[in-house]
VOGURO-241995 format. One record per residue (C-alpha): z, x, y negated; residue in three letters. Coordinates in steps of 0.05 Angstrom, whole numbers, padded with zeros to 5 digits, always signed. Example, Ala and Ser with C-alpha at 12.3 -4.5 7.8 and 13.67 -1.06 7.14 Angstrom:
BEGIN
+00156+00246+00090ALA;+00143+00273+00021SER;
This chain:
BEGIN
-00158+00003+00791MET;-00097+00011+00738LEU;-00032+00002+00767LYS;+00019-00014+00714PHE;+00093+00001+00714LYS;+00102-00068+00688ASN;+00047-00117+00691SER;+00083-00169+00648LYS;+00045-00185+00586LEU;+00086-00175+00520LYS;+00061-00182+00450PRO;+00027-00124+00422LYS;+00072-00075+00380ASN;+00041-00020+00335LEU;+00049+00020+00272ILE;-00017+00046+00245ILE;-00003+00099+00192ALA;-00051+00131+00147SER;-00016+00195+00147THR;+00046+00228+00181SER;+00074+00263+00120THR;+00074+00245+00045LEU;+00070+00298-00008PHE;+00139+00338-00012ARG;+00167+00299+00043GLU;+00180+00322+00117SER;+00143+00304+00177TYR;+00145+00225+00191LEU;+00205+00220+00141ASN;+00176+00158+00106TYR;+00163+00120+00171LEU;+00228+00140+00209LEU;+00261+00073+00196PRO;+00198+00035+00218GLU;+00190+00082+00279ILE;+00262+00074+00299LYS;+00250-00005+00300LYS;+00186-00003+00337LEU;+00213+00041+00396PHE;+00276+00001+00404THR;+00295+00002+00472GLY;+00257+00064+00487CYS;+00295+00123+00517LYS;+00233+00166+00520THR;+00158+00167+00497ILE;+00092+00201+00513VAL;+00062+00243+00455PHE;-00008+00259+00455VAL;-00022+00322+00417PRO;-00098+00328+00431TYR;-00118+00321+00359ALA;-00076+00379+00345ARG;-00086+00415+00273PRO;-00117+00481+00272SER;-00074+00536+00292GLY;-00020+00498+00330ILE;-00013+00493+00408SER;+00003+00428+00443HIS;+00073+00455+00458ASP;+00085+00471+00383ASP;+00057+00402+00360TYR;+00099+00370+00410THR;+00162+00409+00390LYS;+00157+00385+00322LYS;+00154+00315+00342VAL;+00213+00321+00392LYS;+00251+00350+00330THR;+00242+00285+00291VAL;+00253+00235+00349PHE;+00314+00271+00370GLU;+00347+00246+00304THR;+00338+00172+00325ILE;+00360+00184+00396GLY;+00290+00186+00428ILE;+00266+00240+00479SER;+00190+00264+00474VAL;+00150+00289+00527LYS;+00077+00312+00515GLY;+00023+00285+00559ILE;-00001+00355+00571HIS;+00063+00366+00613GLU;+00045+00318+00664PHE;+00006+00332+00724ASP;-00033+00270+00723TYR;-00044+00242+00645PRO;-00064+00174+00667ILE;+00003+00160+00704ASP;+00041+00186+00644ALA;+00002+00129+00607ILE;+00011+00072+00656LEU;+00088+00093+00663ASN;+00101+00104+00588ALA;+00160+00064+00552GLU;+00123+00080+00490GLY;+00061+00123+00461ILE;+00056+00163+00395PHE;-00012+00195+00379ILE;-00015+00242+00320GLY;-00056+00268+00272GLY;-00110+00327+00272GLY;-00186+00321+00283ASN;-00208+00251+00309THR;-00271+00283+00344PHE;-00227+00328+00384GLN;-00177+00276+00399LEU;-00233+00227+00425VAL;-00265+00286+00467SER;-00201+00300+00504GLU;-00184+00222+00516LEU;-00248+00217+00551TYR;-00244+00285+00586LYS;-00177+00261+00615PHE;-00207+00192+00629GLN;-00143+00154+00593ILE;-00177+00119+00535ILE;-00180+00056+00580SER;-00113+00061+00602ALA;-00083+00071+00528ILE;-00117+00004+00507SER;-00095-00031+00567ASN;-00020-00015+00565VAL;-00016-00023+00490VAL;-00052-00087+00497ASN;+00005-00105+00545ARG;+00058-00093+00493GLY;+00077-00019+00500ILE;+00095+00005+00432PRO;+00044+00050+00399TYR;+00054+00095+00339LEU;-00014+00125+00309GLY;-00018+00171+00250THR;-00085+00193+00216SER;-00131+00212+00277ALA;-00083+00169+00325GLY;-00097+00111+00275SER;-00169+00122+00271ASN;-00176+00111+00345ILE;-00142+00040+00343VAL;-00205+00009+00308GLY;-00269-00010+00338GLN;-00299+00062+00337SER;-00284+00128+00304MET;-00347+00125+00264LYS;-00307+00121+00197THR;-00263+00178+00203THR;-00266+00237+00151ASN;-00265+00291+00204ASP;-00319+00341+00213MET;-00353+00336+00286PRO;-00324+00395+00315VAL;-00338+00372+00389VAL;-00384+00320+00415TYR;-00344+00266+00449PRO;-00381+00224+00504PRO;-00374+00163+00458SER;-00354+00141+00387PHE;-00320+00078+00420ALA;-00245+00077+00416THR;-00188+00030+00434LEU;-00216-00028+00400SER;-00146-00059+00388ILE;-00158-00072+00314LEU;-00219-00119+00303PRO;-00243-00071+00245PHE;-00247+00003+00231ASN;-00204+00045+00187LEU;-00214+00102+00139ASN;-00149+00139+00136CYS;-00127+00179+00074HIS;-00172+00137+00035TYR;-00185+00163-00037LEU;-00206+00131-00096ASP;-00262+00162-00143PRO;-00236+00206-00195ASP;-00274+00193-00264PRO;-00251+00259-00290SER;-00271+00300-00231SER;-00332+00346-00239LYS;-00350+00332-00164HIS;-00415+00299-00156ASN;-00413+00292-00080GLY;-00408+00228-00038GLU;-00341+00190-00049THR;-00307+00154+00009ARG;-00333+00088-00016GLU;-00409+00117-00012THR;-00394+00137+00059ARG;-00365+00073+00078ILE;-00427+00039+00050LYS;-00472+00085+00087GLU;-00436+00065+00150PHE;-00451-00011+00137HIS;-00524+00001+00134ILE;-00525+00010+00211TYR;-00457-00025+00227ASN;-00423-00090+00213SER;-00349-00083+00226GLU;-00303-00091+00166PRO;-00270-00023+00142VAL;-00199-00019+00115LEU;-00195+00040+00069GLY;-00120+00059+00081LEU;-00083+00095+00027ARG;-00028+00150+00037GLU;+00039+00119+00049GLY;+00008+00053+00073SER;+00011+00026+00148TRP;-00009-00036+00187ILE;+00041-00070+00228GLU;+00016-00103+00289VAL;+00058-00157+00323LYS;+00017-00190+00376ASP;-00041-00221+00339ASN;-00007-00213+00266SER;-00036-00151+00228PHE;+00000-00142+00161VAL;-00009-00087+00108LEU;+00059-00049+00094LYS;+00077+00002+00046GLY;+00075-00001-00031ASN;+00002+00009-00042LEU;-00058-00038-00035PRO;-00117-00020+00015ALA;-00190-00027+00001ARG;-00229-00073+00042LEU;-00307-00059+00055PHE;-00352-00112+00085ARG;-00423-00109+00097LYS;-00465-00137+00039ASN;-00399-00153-00002GLN;-00366-00121-00056GLU;-00306-00086-00034ALA;-00238-00113-00056ILE;-00166-00090-00055GLU;-00114-00122-00014LEU;-00042-00120-00040PRO;+00016-00099+00010ALA;+00040-00150+00059GLN;-00034-00181+00063THR;-00049-00217+00131ASP;-00110-00173+00148LEU;-00141-00221+00195LEU;-00139-00276+00145GLN;-00164-00234+00094ALA;-00224-00213+00132MET;-00235-00283+00161ASP;-00223-00254+00230LEU;-00170-00301+00252ASN;-00184-00320+00326GLN;
């Protein structure tokens, strides 16, 4: 049975970003004002480096995050630094899961048996920041990630906090390109042959702000919405995503 530090329910509070770093900008720079608001009142957060990019250790990845969060007066501790990862999650003031490989991330979350704990504390109002792979896992499944299956997780099921799936780093087809392979749109349509969840193509520099049951597209760019047996549509920034997808409960 999960034992929460604070069992009182609070509204959900998340930022789900397509990427951590914009072209020619420093790590998390474009999101920093939003991150500061998200973690208001938090003295420390738990960082989950399990999706770590190739060639970087958990310690080095965590150090990179610490350097940024120090500028807004928040300390960071990597989950790998705890003896019991599940206790780290259950007692966290806030959680950040960064980018890398989604298959690797999900495999580790199942290995340490913390995927349900994360879902529970976030649904109880613990602030959560996700970027890239850390955003992919907030949807119904990880099936719409762009990453290569470098490891085989026990399940593709993820946190299921969003009632739809994400395709982070969404790229539009380039008519001038000589590449004749599958586009992101093609792959998402393939997903809908076997699955029914809506998929939101989230472009670089865009994020979703979740406040309880409000899911709003933020940033300066539209997002592309794919639904089974329907034409894809563009959703402008500030769109209420649940309303656009007809998913209001």
